[in-house]
N, C-alpha and C positions, 0 to 999 in steps of 0.2 A: 702444314704446308700443302699446297695444292699444285698440281701440274700447271695449271693456268696462272700466269703472272698477273694478268689483268682481265677482268670481265666487266664489260659495260652493257647494261640492260636498259632498253627503252629510254636512252638518254635524250633529253630535250632541253633546249635553251631558247626561250621565247622572249622577245623584247616587244611588249605590247602585242600588236597583231603580226609582227615579223617573226617567223619561225626560222631562226638562224640554224638550229639543229632540231630535228623533229623525229624522235623515235629510233635512234641508232643503237644497234646491237653490235658488239665487237668483242672478240676474244683474242688475246695475245699470249703466246706460249714461248717457252725458252727455245732459243736457236732458230727462230723464224722471223722474217721481216715482212710486215704487212704494210702495204702502201695505200695512201689515200689519194685518189685521183679526182680531179674535178675542176671546173672553171673558177675564176675569181668570184668570190661571193657565194660559193656553194656550201660553205659551212665547215671547211676542213680545219682552219685555224681555230674557229670557235669550239670545235669538238676537242682539239688538243687542250684548249684553255679549260674546258669543262673537266677533262680527265685529270688535269693538274690542279684543279680547284681554284683557278684564277677567275672563273665566272660561276655564279650559282646555277644549279640545275633547276629548271622548271618542274621536271619530274625525272625519274630514272634511278638507277642503282649502280654504284661503282664498287667493285671488289678487287682488292690487291692482296695477292697471296692468301686468298681465302677469307679475308676480313673486309667488311664493308668500311668504306672511307668517304662516302659522298657528303658527310657532314664535317669532315676533318679540315683543318686549316691547311692552306697551300704549303706553308713553311715546314709542315711535318713530313711531307712526302720525300724530300731529299734524304732524310735519315732512314727512310724505308726503302731506299734504293731506286728512286725515280729521278732521272735527269732529263733535261730537255734543252734544245736550242730554240731561238725565236725567229719569227719571220723577218724582223728588223734586228740588226746586230746590236747587242747590248754588252759592250765592253766599258770598263771604267777608264776614262781617258787619262786620269792622273796616275795610273799604274802601268808598269811595263807589261809586255806580253807574258813573261814568266809569272809576274805577280797576279795577273788576271787568271791564269790557269791555276795558280796556287790556291785561289779562293775556292775552287771546286773541291779541293782536298781539305783545306783548313776548316771550312764551315761545317763539314760533315764528318770530321774525325778520320779521314783517310790518310794513309801514310804518304810521305813525300815522294817515295819511289814511284807512286802512281802518277805524279806530275811529270817526272822525267820520261816515263813510258808514254804518257799521253802526248807530250811534245814530240817525241820521236815518231810516234805512229802517224801523227798528222802532218809531219814534215815542216814544222815551224821552228826548228832548232836555231837556225841562223838569225831568227828575228826575236829571240828571247829577251834581249835588252831593248828592243824597239818599243816606241809608244804606239798605241792604237791609231793615232792620227797619221802615222807614217806608213800604215799598211794599205795595200790595195783592198778593195771590198772582199774579193775572194779569199785573201789571206786572213782578213778579220773573221771570216766565216770559219776558217780552220781553227782559229784561236777559240772560238765559241765551242766547237766540237771537242777540242782538247780539254777545255774547262769541264765540259760534261763528262768526258771519259775519266778525268782525274778523280771523280767521285766513285769510280768503279761500280756503276749502277747495275741493277738487275733488269731495269726497263729504261730504254732510251727513246725519247720522242724528238724527232728532227723536223723542223718546219722550214722547208726550202733551204737545206744546208749548202747546196751548190750554186745558189744564186750569185752571179758575178764571176763565176769560174768559167774558164774555157773548156773545150771538150776533153782535152787530156787531163785536166785537173778533176773534172767530173768522174772520169774513169778511175782515177786514183781514189777518190772518196767512195765510189761504188765498191771498189775492191776492199777498202778498209771496212765498210759496213758488212760485206760478205765474210771477211775474216772474223769480225766480232760475232757474227751469227754462228760461225763454226765453234766459237768459244762458249756458246750457250746464251748469248745476250738476246733478249726479246726487244724488238724494235718496231716503232711506228714511224713511217716516213711519209712526209708530204713533199711532193716535187711536181713541177710542171714539165719536166723533161720526160716525155713518155718513154723514149727508148731506154733511158736510165732506169726507169721504174720496171720496165720489162726485164732488163738485164740484172736488176738487183733484188727484186722482191720475190717472195714465195707466194704471196697472196695479194690481190688488189681489191680494194673496195672503192667503187666510184660513187661520188655524191653529186647531187644537183638540187638546188633550192632546199638545202638542209636535210635531204633524205637520201637513202641509198637507192641507186638506180641499177647497180649491177655489182656482183661480187664473184670471185673465183680465182683461177690462175691468171697471171698477167695476160697471156695470150687470149684467154676466153674473154676477159673484160675489155681489152682494147678492140676486140672484134665485135663487141655488143653494139647493136644498132642505137640503143639509147645513149650509150657513152659517146659514140661517134657524133650523134646529133648534139649532145649537150657540151661535150668537151672539145671535139675536133671540128665541129661545125661543117661548113661547106667543104673545107679541105678534106675532112674525114670522109664525107660522102663521096667526094670525087675519087678517092683512092680505095673505096670499098670494093 
């Protein structure tokens, strides 16, 4: 066992001449939240897909708990403690909220007690018997987070988990992620809410055109000129 939960070295995903991800290095450790910041199309979701083996690597190396896995099947990662949410909500419409969350535990040998805890922590208890089609988009997001937590993962990857939520709801999710950090969970967070990223993350990595343009503490990264140009654009320069 190594202290680093995940190490990604020189990870690249190319589609012909398009370099969706090009030479990314990333290390995730227990009890820290790393945020991926960048405009649409900068490669954030593709990087998450590469890390979770949903897209093949053009080159690079992936190491989980000291063991290489960049040739492993995506389905094997859940049993090794990797959970994620997706940019687009993926709930099974013919199952209730409770049953959707239960999948996270059932498929990967986790105890049912983890389901009850995940439902409580994400604040979806009153919707346990509801169908996904009856939920607001923000509440459906919470169900996805609960399903991931029901796996009791060592590594949690979240792709825009607060999309569709209001500011108060985003603060609640931010607090949940920080609580999970204190419990030792390693997390990789993709979000467009810059303030939430600053308030939530220990480290930020900013991407543009598939490459890293800045990395460091949240305050360092959001003040970086390249980040303001790429991510915040004219609005960022106006407030610089």
